[in-house]
C-alpha positions in Angstrom: 0.0 -0.3 0.2 1.1 3.3 -0.7 2.3 5.6 2.4 1.9 9.0 2.7 4.7 11.0 4.9 4.2 12.9 7.9 4.7 15.6 6.1 1.9 15.2 3.4 -0.2 14.3 6.1 0.1 17.1 8.0 -0.6 19.9 4.9 -3.7 17.4 3.8 -4.9 17.7 7.5 -5.3 21.8 7.1 -7.4 21.5 4.3 -10.5 23.1 3.9 -13.3 23.6 1.4 -16.3 25.6 1.7 -20.0 24.2 1.2 -22.9 25.9 -1.0 -26.2 26.3 1.4 -27.9 25.3 -2.3 -26.2 22.3 -3.1 -28.5 20.4 0.0 -32.0 22.3 -1.7 -34.1 21.2 -5.0 -32.5 21.3 -7.8 -32.7 20.0 -12.2 -32.0 21.1 -14.8 -32.6 24.6 -16.9 -36.3 22.5 -17.2 -37.4 22.0 -14.1 -36.2 22.0 -10.6 -36.9 18.1 -9.0 -38.0 18.5 -5.5 -35.8 15.3 -3.3 -37.2 14.1 0.1 -36.1 15.7 3.5 -35.3 19.0 1.5 -34.4 21.8 3.9 -37.6 24.2 5.1 -34.9 26.8 5.2 -31.7 27.9 5.5 -31.5 26.4 9.7 -31.5 22.8 7.9 -30.0 24.2 5.2 -26.4 24.4 7.4 -27.2 21.3 9.1 -27.1 19.0 6.1 -23.4 20.6 5.7 -22.2 19.6 8.7 -23.6 16.2 8.4 -20.8 16.7 5.7 -18.3 18.4 7.7 -18.9 15.6 11.1 -18.4 12.2 8.4 -14.6 14.2 6.7 -13.7 16.7 8.7 -13.1 18.9 5.3 -15.9 21.0 5.5 -16.0 23.3 8.3 -17.9 26.3 6.5 -20.6 27.0 5.0 -21.7 29.8 2.3 -25.0 31.5 1.8 -27.2 32.8 -1.4 -29.3 35.8 -0.5 -31.7 36.2 -0.9 -31.9 32.3 -1.0 -30.9 32.5 2.7 -32.5 35.7 4.3 -33.7 34.7 7.8 -34.5 37.3 10.5 -31.8 37.2 12.5 -28.3 36.4 10.8 -26.8 36.5 14.5 -29.0 33.6 15.7 -27.8 32.0 12.2 -23.8 32.1 13.2 -25.0 30.6 16.6 -26.9 27.4 14.8 -23.8 26.7 12.7 -21.2 27.2 15.2 -23.6 24.6 17.3 -23.3 22.4 14.4 -19.4 22.5 14.3 -19.3 24.6 10.9 -19.1 28.5 10.2 -20.7 31.1 7.6 -18.2 31.9 5.3 -19.1 33.4 1.5 -22.0 35.9 0.8 -22.9 35.3 -2.6 -25.3 37.9 -4.7 -27.6 37.7 -6.8 -28.7 39.7 -9.5 -30.3 37.5 -11.7 -33.6 36.6 -10.4 -35.2 39.9 -10.2 -37.9 40.8 -13.5 -35.8 44.5 -13.3 -32.5 42.5 -14.2 -33.6 41.5 -17.6 -31.1 43.8 -19.4 -28.6 43.8 -16.1 -28.0 44.9 -13.1 -24.2 46.0 -12.2 -24.0 46.9 -16.0 -27.4 48.2 -17.1 -28.1 51.7 -18.6 -30.9 52.7 -16.1 -29.0 54.1 -12.9 -32.2 53.7 -10.7 -31.8 49.6 -11.2 -27.9 50.3 -11.3 -28.5 51.1 -7.9 -30.8 48.6 -7.2 -28.1 46.1 -7.6 -25.3 47.6 -5.9 -28.3 48.1 -2.6 -28.5 44.6 -3.0 -24.6 44.2 -2.5 -24.8 47.2 0.5 -26.9 44.3 1.7 -25.0 41.6 1.1 -22.0 43.4 3.0 -23.9 43.8 5.9 -25.5 40.9 6.1 -21.5 39.6 6.5 -20.8 41.8 9.2 -23.3 39.3 10.9 -22.1 36.4 9.7 -18.3 37.4 10.3 -18.1 36.4 6.4 -15.2 37.6 4.6 -15.8 37.4 1.1 -18.9 39.0 -1.4 -18.6 36.8 -4.4 -19.7 38.2 -7.8 -21.3 36.1 -11.2 -22.8 38.7 -13.0 -25.5 36.7 -16.0 -25.5 40.0 -17.8 -24.4 40.4 -21.5 -26.7 40.5 -24.9 -27.4 38.3 -27.3 -26.7 39.9 -31.0 -24.6 42.3 -32.4 -25.1 45.8 -32.0 -27.1 45.6 -28.9 -25.3 46.9 -26.6 -22.8 49.0 -25.8 -20.2 46.4 -24.7 -17.4 49.5 -23.5 -20.3 51.3 -22.2 -21.2 48.3 -19.7 -17.5 47.7 -19.1 -17.5 51.3 -17.7 -20.6 51.1 -15.9 -20.0 47.6 -14.4 -16.1 49.2 -12.9 -17.9 52.2 -11.4 -20.6 50.0 -9.2 -18.0 47.2 -8.2 -16.0 50.8 -7.1 -19.1 51.5 -5.0 -19.4 48.2 -3.9 -15.6 47.6 -2.9 -15.8 51.3 -0.7 -18.4 49.8 1.7 -15.9 46.7 2.7 -15.4 46.3 5.9 -11.3 46.2 6.4 -11.2 42.3 6.9 -13.9 41.8 3.9 -13.2 40.9 0.1 -15.2 41.0 -3.1 -14.2 38.3 -5.3 -15.2 38.8 -8.8 -16.6 35.2 -10.5 -16.5 35.3 -14.7 -18.4 33.0 -17.1 -17.8 32.2 -20.6 -21.6 32.6 -22.2 -24.7 32.0 -20.4 -27.4 32.8 -19.8 -26.0 36.2 -22.3 -24.6 34.2 -25.9 -23.3 36.5 -28.0 -20.9 38.6 -25.2 -21.0 38.1 -21.7 -20.2 40.9 -19.0 -17.3 39.0 -17.3 -16.4 36.4 -20.2 -12.7 35.4 -18.7 -10.1 35.3 -15.9 -8.8 38.1 -18.2 -11.9 40.9 -17.9 -12.4 39.6 -14.2 -8.8 40.3 -13.7 -8.3 43.7 -15.2 -11.8 44.9 -13.4 -10.7 43.6 -9.9 -7.0 45.5 -10.3 -8.7 48.1 -10.9 -10.4 48.0 -7.2 -7.4 47.4 -4.7 -5.6 44.4 -2.8 -8.9 43.7 -1.4 -10.3 42.4 -4.5 -9.8 39.1 -6.2 -10.5 36.4 -9.2 -13.0 33.0 -8.9 -12.0 30.5 -10.6 -15.2 27.9 -10.9 -13.4 25.0 -13.1 -17.1 24.7 -15.3 -16.8 28.2 -16.6 -14.4 27.5 -19.3 -14.7 26.6 -22.8 -14.1 23.6 -24.0 -10.7 22.8 -24.3 -9.5 25.3 -22.3 -5.8 24.8 -20.1 -7.9 25.8 -16.6 -4.2 25.2 -15.1 -2.9 27.6 -16.7 -5.0 30.1 -15.7 -4.7 28.8 -11.7 -0.9 29.7 -12.1 -1.2 33.1 -13.8 -3.6 34.4 -10.6 -1.5 32.7 -7.9 1.3 34.2 -9.7 0.0 37.4 -9.9 -1.8 37.0 -6.6 -4.7 38.0 -7.6 -6.7 33.8 -7.5 -9.5 34.5 -4.4 -11.1 31.3 -4.8 -12.6 28.2 -6.1 -15.8 26.6 -7.3 -14.9 23.6 -7.7 -17.7 21.0 -9.8 -16.9 18.6 -12.6 -18.6 19.3 -17.3 -18.4 17.1 -19.5 -20.5 20.3 -21.9 -21.4 23.4 -20.6 -21.6 24.7 -16.8 -23.2 21.2 -15.6 -22.2 21.5 -12.2 -21.2 17.2 -11.1 -19.5 15.9 -8.8 -15.9 16.8 -8.9 -13.3 14.8 -10.6 -16.4 13.1 -11.6 -15.4 14.1 -15.9 -12.3 14.5 -15.8 -10.4 13.4 -12.6 -6.6 14.3 -14.3 -8.3 17.6 -15.3 -8.4 17.9 -11.1 -4.9 16.6 -10.4 -3.2 18.9 -12.9 -5.4 22.2 -11.1 -3.7 20.7 -7.8 -0.5 20.6 -9.3 -0.9 24.0 -9.5 -2.6 25.5 -6.6 0.9 23.6 -4.6 3.3 24.8 -7.1 2.0 28.0 -7.2 1.8 28.2 -2.6 -2.0 27.9 -3.2 -2.8 25.0 -1.1 -3.8 25.6 2.7 -3.4 29.6 1.9 -6.2 31.7 3.7 -6.0 34.0 1.2 -7.0 31.1 -1.8 -10.2 29.5 -0.6 -11.7 26.3 -1.5 -15.3 26.0 -2.3 -17.8 23.8 -4.2 -20.7 25.3 -6.6 -22.5 22.1 -7.5 -26.1 22.0 -7.4 -26.9 17.7 -7.8 -29.9 16.2 -10.4 -30.4 13.3 -9.6 -28.1 12.1 -6.6 -29.1 12.5 -3.0 -27.2 16.1 -2.1 -25.3 15.0 1.5 -24.0 12.2 -0.3 -22.9 13.6 -3.6 -20.7 16.6 -1.2 -18.7 14.1 0.5 -18.3 12.2 -2.7 -17.0 15.1 -4.0 -15.0 16.8 -0.7 -13.3 13.1 -0.9 -12.3 13.7 -4.5 -10.6 17.0 -4.1 -8.9 15.9 -0.5 -7.6 12.3 -2.6 -6.4 14.4 -5.8 -4.6 16.8 -3.5 -2.7 14.2 -2.0 -1.3 12.6 -5.4 -0.4 16.5 -5.9 1.4 16.9 -2.7 2.9 12.8 -4.3 4.3 14.8 -7.4 8.5 14.3 -7.2 9.2 18.0 -8.0 13.0 17.5 -7.2 13.6 14.6 -9.2 10.4 16.6 -11.9 13.0 20.4 -11.6 15.6 17.9 -12.7 14.4 16.8 -16.0 12.4 19.4 -17.0 16.0 21.6 -16.5 17.4 18.7 -18.5 14.9 19.0 -21.6 14.0 15.3 -20.8 10.4 15.4 -21.4 9.8 12.0 -21.4 10.8 11.8 -18.1 9.3 14.4 -16.5 5.8 13.1 -18.0 6.8 10.4 -16.4 6.7 11.7 -13.3 4.2 13.4 -12.6 1.6 10.0 -14.6 3.5 8.3 -11.5 1.6 10.7 -9.1 -1.6 10.6 -10.3 -1.9 6.6 -11.1 -0.6 6.3 -7.4 -4.1 5.2 -5.6 -4.2 7.3 -2.3 -7.0 6.2 -0.9 -5.8 2.9 1.2 -3.5 5.5 2.8 -5.9 8.0 3.4 -9.0 5.7 5.1 -6.1 4.3 7.5 -5.3 8.0 8.1 -8.9 8.9 8.7 -9.1 5.7 11.2 -6.1 7.6 13.5 -8.4 10.6 13.6 -11.2 8.6 14.5 -12.8 9.4 11.4 -14.5 6.9 9.4 -13.1 5.1 7.2 -15.7 5.3 4.8 -17.3 8.4 5.3 -19.8 7.8 2.6 -21.0 4.5 3.7 -20.8 6.3 8.1 -23.6 8.7 6.2 -25.5 6.2 4.4 -25.8 3.8 7.8 -25.9 7.1 9.8 -30.3 7.2 9.4 -30.1 10.6 8.7 -31.4 10.9 5.5 -34.6 8.9 6.6 -35.1 11.2 9.4 -34.8 14.3 7.6 -37.5 12.6 5.1 -39.5 12.1 7.7 -39.3 15.2 9.2 -39.3 17.4 6.1 -42.5 17.0 4.9 -43.0 19.7 2.6 -39.7 21.3 2.2 -39.2 24.1 -0.9 -35.8 25.7 0.0 -34.2 25.5 -4.3 -30.9 25.5 -4.6 -31.9 26.8 -8.3 -35.0 28.8 -9.5 -36.1 30.1 -5.9 
């Protein structure tokens, strides 16, 4: 059996992967939101479900919120509830894509009233962050155009920068703005923040507290995502990951399901670039399960991230550097592939047992009876992970 060194295990012990609250609500396809037995009835139950993932893996100590999906009367109370369950409230995600006023844009809209409304929504999110103790305000914009000539693309960029400047100025000293990008959808001709370069240009103009969020499902097919990871780490602007998996578009599937080797390559660059267990680089999942059960799906994803991180840490960096310096192409590739093909699962299971965690978190959760209890207790739950 492959053994993992004490230094690798110490590094893995510090790994933390934030969970999205919306992963535990109802979700579905672009055509229908499907109900699931045990669906949370409120944000408190979403947090309780997220705490189950951390209970069996010790990998998910925080939960991201989405506003207005996760609005409550008292965020102080929600924070205490999370802490009682052994988790913290993390990133606050804004929503400017489900209001009728935002049909043609929000932070980029030409109408000052609508743009002001979108900015005020982000001010509300920042106030929530003060109550929850959250550091990051994450912004994803479903804005752009469908036809050539429909909009003035440059003017939209100018309005976006102006809006972001106003939001950035409201942040607390320890808070950050993280701007996510996506190459298409729901706009198809142009998207206002379609790539890492646009996101970088926008946040670089804001200041040190503005960063880029990289969602692994938000790229065109064939994109070398690990190159983007390297570049953003090199520039000191990689603020967070949204981990998921894609076959065609923004599929939001279990992490590593489509291309485990890509996940390995990304995590190697994270390790190489100093992004692992770096407080400035947050790991988060962003997946809305269509057909699989919610809690086990999240458990599977965080375990997949941990496994590929362990493999990335196994790369013999000294030997790799020597092979690269000698232009020994085959040797360098072999060193890289040897680490990827190493089965670290038995070593990780043994390590979990030594820490008082389940050898098999998936089986332990299935045997706990939690799924049956919430299915019986939460009759009529309608909290949605999408389309709320």
